C-alpha atoms as an extended CHARMM CRD file, in Angstrom:
* protein
*
       116  EXT
         1         1  GLY       CA            -13.3910000000        1.3120000000       15.5520000000  PROA      1               0.0000000000
         2         2  LYS       CA            -11.1020000000       -0.8850000000       13.3450000000  PROA      2               0.0000000000
         3         3  SER       CA            -12.9450000000        0.1870000000       10.1090000000  PROA      3               0.0000000000
         4         4  ASP       CA            -12.3680000000        3.8280000000       11.0810000000  PROA      4               0.0000000000
         5         5  ALA       CA             -8.5540000000        3.1100000000       11.4530000000  PROA      5               0.0000000000
         6         6  VAL       CA             -8.4320000000        1.5490000000        7.9840000000  PROA      6               0.0000000000
         7         7  GLU       CA            -10.1730000000        4.4370000000        6.4390000000  PROA      7               0.0000000000
         8         8  LYS       CA             -7.6130000000        6.9650000000        8.0570000000  PROA      8               0.0000000000
         9         9  LEU       CA             -4.7000000000        4.8550000000        7.4210000000  PROA      9               0.0000000000
        10        10  VAL       CA             -5.8460000000        4.6400000000        3.5590000000  PROA      10              0.0000000000
        11        11  SER       CA             -6.3590000000        8.4530000000        3.6260000000  PROA      11              0.0000000000
        12        12  ILE       CA             -2.8010000000        9.1090000000        4.8630000000  PROA      12              0.0000000000
        13        13  LEU       CA             -1.6000000000        6.9000000000        1.8240000000  PROA      13              0.0000000000
        14        14  SER       CA             -4.0020000000        8.5860000000       -0.4740000000  PROA      14              0.0000000000
        15        15  ASP       CA             -2.5860000000       11.8930000000        0.6740000000  PROA      15              0.0000000000
        16        16  ALA       CA              1.1490000000       10.7970000000        0.0190000000  PROA      16              0.0000000000
        17        17  SER       CA              0.3760000000        9.0400000000       -3.2180000000  PROA      17              0.0000000000
        18        18  HSD       CA             -1.5880000000       12.1350000000       -4.7820000000  PROA      18              0.0000000000
        19        19  PRO       CA              0.1630000000       13.4760000000       -7.7820000000  PROA      19              0.0000000000
        20        20  ASP       CA              0.2780000000       17.1280000000       -6.3300000000  PROA      20              0.0000000000
        21        21  ALA       CA              1.6130000000       15.6510000000       -2.8680000000  PROA      21              0.0000000000
        22        22  ASP       CA              5.0910000000       17.2400000000       -1.9840000000  PROA      22              0.0000000000
        23        23  PRO       CA              7.6770000000       14.7280000000       -2.5600000000  PROA      23              0.0000000000
        24        24  ALA       CA              8.6970000000       14.6950000000        0.9840000000  PROA      24              0.0000000000
        25        25  GLN       CA              5.1750000000       13.5440000000        1.9280000000  PROA      25              0.0000000000
        26        26  ARG       CA              5.7020000000       10.6930000000       -0.0770000000  PROA      26              0.0000000000
        27        27  GLN       CA              9.0440000000        9.6210000000        1.7070000000  PROA      27              0.0000000000
        28        28  SER       CA              7.5990000000       10.3380000000        5.2420000000  PROA      28              0.0000000000
        29        29  GLU       CA              7.7210000000        8.2950000000        8.1980000000  PROA      29              0.0000000000
        30        30  LEU       CA              4.0030000000        8.7960000000        8.6410000000  PROA      30              0.0000000000
        31        31  ALA       CA              3.3550000000        7.2070000000        5.3410000000  PROA      31              0.0000000000
        32        32  GLU       CA              5.8390000000        4.3880000000        6.1830000000  PROA      32              0.0000000000
        33        33  TYR       CA              4.0080000000        3.5280000000        9.4050000000  PROA      33              0.0000000000
        34        34  ALA       CA              0.6800000000        3.8130000000        8.0790000000  PROA      34              0.0000000000
        35        35  ALA       CA              1.6500000000        1.3520000000        5.2720000000  PROA      35              0.0000000000
        36        36  ALA       CA              2.9890000000       -0.8880000000        8.2680000000  PROA      36              0.0000000000
        37        37  CYS       CA             -0.1260000000       -0.7060000000       10.0920000000  PROA      37              0.0000000000
        38        38  LEU       CA             -2.2150000000       -1.5540000000        7.0890000000  PROA      38              0.0000000000
        39        39  ARG       CA              0.0460000000       -4.4890000000        6.0890000000  PROA      39              0.0000000000
        40        40  ASN       CA             -0.7900000000       -5.9510000000        9.5250000000  PROA      40              0.0000000000
        41        41  LEU       CA             -4.5340000000       -5.1060000000        9.1990000000  PROA      41              0.0000000000
        42        42  ALA       CA             -4.6410000000       -6.7430000000        5.7450000000  PROA      42              0.0000000000
        43        43  LEU       CA             -3.9260000000       -9.8950000000        7.1010000000  PROA      43              0.0000000000
        44        44  ASP       CA             -7.5900000000       -9.9840000000        8.0230000000  PROA      44              0.0000000000
        45        45  GLU       CA            -10.1270000000      -10.6620000000        4.9110000000  PROA      45              0.0000000000
        46        46  GLY       CA            -12.5300000000       -7.9140000000        6.2530000000  PROA      46              0.0000000000
        47        47  ASN       CA             -9.8510000000       -5.4610000000        6.5100000000  PROA      47              0.0000000000
        48        48  SER       CA             -8.6130000000       -6.1310000000        2.8850000000  PROA      48              0.0000000000
        49        49  GLU       CA            -12.1070000000       -5.6170000000        1.6340000000  PROA      49              0.0000000000
        50        50  LYS       CA            -12.4330000000       -2.5000000000        3.3880000000  PROA      50              0.0000000000
        51        51  MET       CA             -8.9950000000       -1.1680000000        2.0210000000  PROA      51              0.0000000000
        52        52  ALA       CA            -10.1090000000       -1.9300000000       -1.4440000000  PROA      52              0.0000000000
        53        53  ALA       CA            -13.4900000000       -0.3850000000       -0.9010000000  PROA      53              0.0000000000
        54        54  CYS       CA            -11.9070000000        2.8730000000        0.5890000000  PROA      54              0.0000000000
        55        55  GLY       CA             -9.6890000000        3.2770000000       -2.2680000000  PROA      55              0.0000000000
        56        56  ALA       CA             -6.3420000000        2.2180000000       -1.1920000000  PROA      56              0.0000000000
        57        57  ILE       CA             -5.2750000000       -0.0210000000       -4.2750000000  PROA      57              0.0000000000
        58        58  PRO       CA             -4.3340000000        3.0660000000       -6.3910000000  PROA      58              0.0000000000
        59        59  ALA       CA             -2.4150000000        4.7730000000       -3.4360000000  PROA      59              0.0000000000
        60        60  MET       CA             -0.6050000000        1.4200000000       -2.7280000000  PROA      60              0.0000000000
        61        61  ILE       CA              0.3580000000        1.0270000000       -6.3860000000  PROA      61              0.0000000000
        62        62  GLN       CA              1.8410000000        4.3430000000       -6.4900000000  PROA      62              0.0000000000
        63        63  LEU       CA              3.7010000000        4.2430000000       -3.0930000000  PROA      63              0.0000000000
        64        64  SER       CA              5.1990000000        0.8520000000       -4.3430000000  PROA      64              0.0000000000
        65        65  ILE       CA              6.6800000000        2.8170000000       -7.0940000000  PROA      65              0.0000000000
        66        66  ASP       CA              7.8060000000        6.1200000000       -5.6020000000  PROA      66              0.0000000000
        67        67  SER       CA              8.3630000000        6.0810000000       -1.6990000000  PROA      67              0.0000000000
        68        68  ARG       CA             10.6480000000        4.8770000000        0.9890000000  PROA      68              0.0000000000
        69        69  PRO       CA             11.8050000000        1.3460000000        0.5420000000  PROA      69              0.0000000000
        70        70  VAL       CA             10.0040000000        0.1150000000        3.6550000000  PROA      70              0.0000000000
        71        71  THR       CA              6.7010000000        1.7900000000        2.2860000000  PROA      71              0.0000000000
        72        72  ARG       CA              7.0580000000        0.1600000000       -0.8650000000  PROA      72              0.0000000000
        73        73  GLY       CA              7.5100000000       -3.1450000000        0.7840000000  PROA      73              0.0000000000
        74        74  MET       CA              4.6060000000       -2.7370000000        3.1470000000  PROA      74              0.0000000000
        75        75  CYS       CA              2.2800000000       -1.5500000000        0.1630000000  PROA      75              0.0000000000
        76        76  ALA       CA              3.2780000000       -4.5760000000       -1.8090000000  PROA      76              0.0000000000
        77        77  CYS       CA              2.2980000000       -6.6600000000        0.9880000000  PROA      77              0.0000000000
        78        78  CYS       CA             -0.9170000000       -5.0940000000        1.5810000000  PROA      78              0.0000000000
        79        79  LEU       CA             -1.4940000000       -5.6600000000       -2.2570000000  PROA      79              0.0000000000
        80        80  ALA       CA             -0.8120000000       -9.3480000000       -1.7960000000  PROA      80              0.0000000000
        81        81  CYS       CA             -3.4710000000       -9.7450000000        0.9020000000  PROA      81              0.0000000000
        82        82  ILE       CA             -5.8530000000       -7.6440000000       -0.8570000000  PROA      82              0.0000000000
        83        83  ALA       CA             -5.3590000000       -9.7100000000       -4.1630000000  PROA      83              0.0000000000
        84        84  LYS       CA             -6.2040000000      -13.1060000000       -2.3170000000  PROA      84              0.0000000000
        85        85  GLU       CA             -9.7910000000      -12.4930000000       -3.5570000000  PROA      85              0.0000000000
        86        86  LYS       CA            -10.2790000000      -12.9280000000       -7.2690000000  PROA      86              0.0000000000
        87        87  MET       CA            -12.2930000000       -9.8610000000       -8.0510000000  PROA      87              0.0000000000
        88        88  ARG       CA             -9.8930000000       -7.7530000000       -6.0590000000  PROA      88              0.0000000000
        89        89  CYS       CA             -6.9790000000       -9.3840000000       -7.8500000000  PROA      89              0.0000000000
        90        90  GLU       CA             -8.3100000000       -8.2590000000      -11.1420000000  PROA      90              0.0000000000
        91        91  GLN       CA             -9.0190000000       -4.9720000000       -9.7960000000  PROA      91              0.0000000000
        92        92  ILE       CA             -5.2650000000       -4.6080000000       -8.7270000000  PROA      92              0.0000000000
        93        93  CYS       CA             -4.2950000000       -5.8790000000      -12.3520000000  PROA      93              0.0000000000
        94        94  ASP       CA             -6.6940000000       -3.5500000000      -13.7150000000  PROA      94              0.0000000000
        95        95  TYR       CA             -4.9340000000       -0.4590000000      -12.0990000000  PROA      95              0.0000000000
        96        96  GLY       CA             -1.7310000000       -1.4750000000      -13.5300000000  PROA      96              0.0000000000
        97        97  ALA       CA              0.1450000000       -3.0220000000      -10.5610000000  PROA      97              0.0000000000
        98        98  ALA       CA              1.7490000000       -5.7190000000      -12.3440000000  PROA      98              0.0000000000
        99        99  GLY       CA              4.6770000000       -3.8450000000      -13.9070000000  PROA      99              0.0000000000
       100       100  PRO       CA              5.6200000000       -2.0050000000      -10.6350000000  PROA      100             0.0000000000
       101       101  LEU       CA              5.3750000000       -5.0260000000       -8.5470000000  PROA      101             0.0000000000
       102       102  ILE       CA              7.5150000000       -7.1030000000      -11.0000000000  PROA      102             0.0000000000
       103       103  LYS       CA             10.0070000000       -4.3600000000      -10.9720000000  PROA      103             0.0000000000
       104       104  MET       CA             10.1060000000       -4.4370000000       -7.2190000000  PROA      104             0.0000000000
       105       105  LEU       CA             11.2660000000       -8.2510000000       -7.3510000000  PROA      105             0.0000000000
       106       106  ASP       CA             14.3080000000       -6.8630000000       -9.4070000000  PROA      106             0.0000000000
       107       107  MET       CA             15.2560000000       -4.6250000000       -6.2460000000  PROA      107             0.0000000000
       108       108  LYS       CA             17.9500000000       -5.9540000000       -4.0780000000  PROA      108             0.0000000000
       109       109  GLU       CA             16.8170000000       -3.9470000000       -0.9290000000  PROA      109             0.0000000000
       110       110  GLU       CA             14.9890000000       -5.2880000000        1.9800000000  PROA      110             0.0000000000
       111       111  VAL       CA             11.7230000000       -3.7500000000        1.4600000000  PROA      111             0.0000000000
       112       112  CYS       CA              9.5280000000       -5.4750000000        4.0500000000  PROA      112             0.0000000000
       113       113  GLN       CA             11.3290000000       -4.8400000000        7.2350000000  PROA      113             0.0000000000
       114       114  LEU       CA             10.6370000000       -1.8870000000        9.3310000000  PROA      114             0.0000000000
       115       115  SER       CA             13.5290000000        0.3240000000        9.9350000000  PROA      115             0.0000000000
       116       116  ALA       CA             14.7810000000        0.9720000000       13.4910000000  PROA      116             0.0000000000
């Protein structure tokens, strides 16, 4: 079901963001599309909660630093949705997301648009 999809998509991001991952995996279309799917799913509060519970936060923070521009933007959008709940917002801050997300604001590229 939908819950399984969230877990599988988070797993793709976790694999791509792992420190031992091939840099090409971090830059892959698969990670980009997984992040885009999660961004859409994150609009639902239940899905945002599931993403946090599945360990998506550290992967999304890492990919918001070191991945393709669209993947970075999608991960940032997911983090924004996840952060709507106070405890999860604090969790995101505890993982150190503030610096990377502030740095993203300084970037001039379009990061929340899917490439054609």
